[in-house]
Structures are given as structure tokens and as C-alpha cells.
MARPA-45880 format. One record per residue (C-alpha): x, y, z; residue in one letter. Coordinates in pm, whole numbers, m for minus. Each point is the difference from the previous one (the first is absolute). Layout:
segu xx->X yy->Y zz->Z kolti->A
...
This chain:
segu xx->1027 yy->608 zz->691 kolti->X
segu xx->136 yy->275 zz->m236 kolti->X
segu xx->m198 yy->255 zz->9 kolti->X
segu xx->m42 yy->62 zz->m359 kolti->X
segu xx->m57 yy->360 zz->m246 kolti->X
segu xx->m371 yy->51 zz->m6 kolti->X
segu xx->m171 yy->185 zz->m306 kolti->X
segu xx->m318 yy->154 zz->m5 kolti->X
segu xx->m283 yy->m49 zz->m287 kolti->X
segu xx->m246 yy->104 zz->m52 kolti->X
segu xx->m265 yy->m223 zz->m158 kolti->X
segu xx->m405 yy->125 zz->m86 kolti->X
segu xx->m255 yy->m331 zz->m35 kolti->X
segu xx->m380 yy->28 zz->m21 kolti->X
segu xx->m229 yy->49 zz->373 kolti->X
segu xx->m98 yy->m365 zz->5 kolti->X
segu xx->375 yy->m88 zz->m30 kolti->X
segu xx->158 yy->182 zz->208 kolti->X
segu xx->m311 yy->m65 zz->286 kolti->X
segu xx->154 yy->m390 zz->m54 kolti->X
segu xx->290 yy->56 zz->54 kolti->X
segu xx->m80 yy->168 zz->370 kolti->X
segu xx->m168 yy->m242 zz->26 kolti->X
segu xx->227 yy->m264 zz->m61 kolti->X
segu xx->251 yy->155 zz->220 kolti->X
segu xx->m195 yy->94 zz->291 kolti->X
segu xx->m76 yy->m415 zz->3 kolti->X
segu xx->317 yy->m61 zz->m31 kolti->X
segu xx->118 yy->215 zz->278 kolti->X
segu xx->240 yy->162 zz->m208 kolti->X
segu xx->m22 yy->399 zz->m203 kolti->X
segu xx->m134 yy->m13 zz->m353 kolti->X
segu xx->392 yy->94 zz->m75 kolti->X
segu xx->129 yy->m287 zz->130 kolti->X
segu xx->m278 yy->m151 zz->m143 kolti->X
segu xx->80 yy->106 zz->m370 kolti->X
segu xx->351 yy->m48 zz->39 kolti->X
segu xx->m39 yy->m344 zz->117 kolti->X
segu xx->m242 yy->m70 zz->m288 kolti->X
segu xx->293 yy->124 zz->m228 kolti->X
segu xx->291 yy->m176 zz->147 kolti->X
segu xx->m216 yy->m324 zz->m20 kolti->X
segu xx->m104 yy->84 zz->m372 kolti->X
segu xx->416 yy->64 zz->m29 kolti->X
segu xx->51 yy->m322 zz->120 kolti->X
segu xx->215 yy->162 zz->282 kolti->X
segu xx->m202 yy->m227 zz->268 kolti->X
segu xx->77 yy->m292 zz->m191 kolti->X
segu xx->402 yy->50 zz->4 kolti->X
segu xx->m13 yy->134 zz->315 kolti->X
segu xx->m219 yy->m313 zz->177 kolti->X
segu xx->274 yy->m286 zz->m223 kolti->X
segu xx->352 yy->211 zz->73 kolti->X
segu xx->m223 yy->m22 zz->386 kolti->X
segu xx->m37 yy->m427 zz->m16 kolti->X
segu xx->306 yy->m10 zz->m164 kolti->X
segu xx->191 yy->151 zz->279 kolti->X
segu xx->m189 yy->m174 zz->275 kolti->X
segu xx->52 yy->m353 zz->m228 kolti->X
segu xx->356 yy->22 zz->67 kolti->X
segu xx->28 yy->117 zz->287 kolti->X
segu xx->m217 yy->m246 zz->94 kolti->X
segu xx->77 yy->m381 zz->m186 kolti->X
segu xx->261 yy->m86 zz->268 kolti->X
segu xx->m335 yy->m104 zz->191 kolti->X
segu xx->m216 yy->m125 zz->m184 kolti->X
segu xx->252 yy->m200 zz->m177 kolti->X
segu xx->9 yy->m135 zz->361 kolti->X
segu xx->m366 yy->m39 zz->24 kolti->X
segu xx->m68 yy->m134 zz->m301 kolti->X
segu xx->314 yy->m245 zz->55 kolti->X
segu xx->195 yy->118 zz->m274 kolti->X
segu xx->393 yy->m98 zz->53 kolti->X
segu xx->102 yy->192 zz->m284 kolti->X
segu xx->27 yy->381 zz->48 kolti->X
């Protein structure tokens, strides 16, 4: 995976929000930074776009296998 440039972003939130972020991150086994980064990616659709690209790539790679398994001989 290619390395991406990182930017620092400082955010102020109330103590309850900070506590919730820490608890959620801990429950998911990740840092608060990573947790927030994933939330923003989900909100901006990057995760969905990445999933669709990966699914399309998978289908291209295994198209012939699926066609053989389902009896579709058009390919």
C-alpha cells in the first residue's frame, strides 16, 4: 500500500464526546486517531468507494471461475 501524507488536525470536543471516542476506539482495538479517521472516511464515502473498487476487481479476477461454476459459457 502506498504511503500517504499525514496532516495534523487538532479538534476540541466536550469531555463526554472525548470519553465516548476513547471508549469506542478501545472497544475496536484502535487508536482514537484511527477511529476518527475511519469515521470521516465513512462519512465522505471513501470507504464505500474503496469497497466497490475492490469488489469490481475481485469480480474481474474471478469472472471465469464464476461463469464455469454457474454454467454460463458466454465468456
